[in-house]
C-alpha positions in Angstrom: 0.0 0.0 0.0 1.4 3.4 -0.9 1.6 6.4 1.5 -1.9 7.8 1.9 -3.7 10.4 3.8 -7.3 10.2 5.0 -9.9 12.6 6.2 -13.1 11.9 8.2 -15.1 12.2 5.0 -13.2 9.2 3.6 -14.7 6.9 6.2 -17.9 5.0 5.6 -19.4 5.0 9.0 -21.5 2.1 10.2 -23.1 1.5 13.6 -20.7 -0.3 15.9 -21.4 -4.0 16.0 -24.0 -5.1 18.6 -24.9 -1.5 19.5 -28.2 0.3 19.4 -26.9 3.8 20.1 -25.4 6.5 18.0 -21.9 5.0 18.0 -20.3 4.6 14.5 -17.0 3.4 13.1 -15.5 3.5 9.7 -12.2 1.8 8.7 -10.0 3.5 6.2 -7.2 1.0 6.4 -7.5 -2.6 7.5 -6.8 -6.3 6.6 -8.2 -5.7 3.1 -5.2 -3.4 2.4 -2.6 -5.8 3.8 -1.9 -3.5 6.8 -1.0 -5.1 10.2 -3.3 -2.6 12.0 -6.8 -1.1 11.4 -7.1 2.7 11.1 -10.3 4.6 11.0 -12.6 7.2 12.4 -15.5 7.1 14.9 -18.4 9.3 15.8 -20.3 9.3 19.1 -23.6 11.1 19.4 -24.3 13.1 22.5 -24.5 11.2 25.8 -23.9 7.8 24.3 -22.4 4.8 26.1 -20.6 1.7 24.8 -19.7 -1.2 27.1 -17.4 -3.9 26.0 -14.4 -6.0 26.8 -11.6 -5.0 24.4 -10.9 -7.8 21.9 -7.8 -5.8 20.6 -5.5 -3.0 21.7 -7.3 0.2 20.7 -5.9 3.7 20.6 -8.3 6.6 20.2 -7.3 10.1 19.3 -10.0 12.6 20.2 -10.6 15.1 17.3 -13.7 16.8 18.5 -15.8 16.7 21.7 -15.0 14.7 24.9 -15.1 11.0 25.8 -14.7 9.3 29.2 -13.5 5.8 29.5 -14.2 4.0 32.8 -12.7 0.7 34.1 -12.4 -0.9 37.5 -9.4 1.3 38.0 -11.2 4.6 37.5 -12.2 7.0 34.7 -10.1 9.0 32.3 -11.6 11.9 30.2 -10.0 13.2 27.0 -10.7 16.1 24.6 -9.3 17.3 21.3 -5.7 16.3 20.7 -5.6 13.8 23.5 -5.2 10.0 23.2 -6.8 7.1 25.1 -5.3 3.6 25.0 -7.6 0.7 25.9 -5.6 -2.6 26.3 -6.8 -5.9 25.0 -8.9 -7.7 27.6 -9.9 -4.6 29.6 -13.6 -4.1 30.3 -14.5 -0.5 29.4 -17.4 1.8 29.4 -16.9 4.6 26.8 -19.2 7.6 27.4 -19.6 10.7 25.2 -20.5 14.0 26.7 -23.2 16.5 25.7 -21.5 17.5 22.4 -20.7 14.0 21.3 -17.3 13.2 19.9 -15.3 12.4 16.7 -12.2 10.1 17.0 -9.5 8.6 15.0 -8.5 5.0 16.0 -5.8 2.4 15.5 -6.3 -1.2 16.6 -4.0 -4.2 16.7 -4.8 -6.7 15.6 -7.7 -6.0 13.3 -10.9 -5.4 15.4 -13.2 -7.0 12.8 -11.3 -10.2 12.8 -11.2 -10.4 16.6 -15.0 -10.2 17.0 
């Protein structure tokens, strides 16, 4: 795969698997491209929550809005320009605040294959 750049508009957002709320993800690079990681964008509507046990290591970069991630160890909140790492095996609750959030993410290995 050649060097590429991507914008939020390049992602085809789909509702996150198994979720009813306004939580969407869209890969721009994944196993279909021969990459060892998945890279994409996410969008969380206002006041949305997602609870899951991480099947992969997931790194989220907050582009807009704010997200809080809670675990047994506590809660971290991040805003634009900040990064949250969620390790494989960790049970997390991801919560968007009143303005929702836009993120970029990198997962290893590919999250779709790990489901």
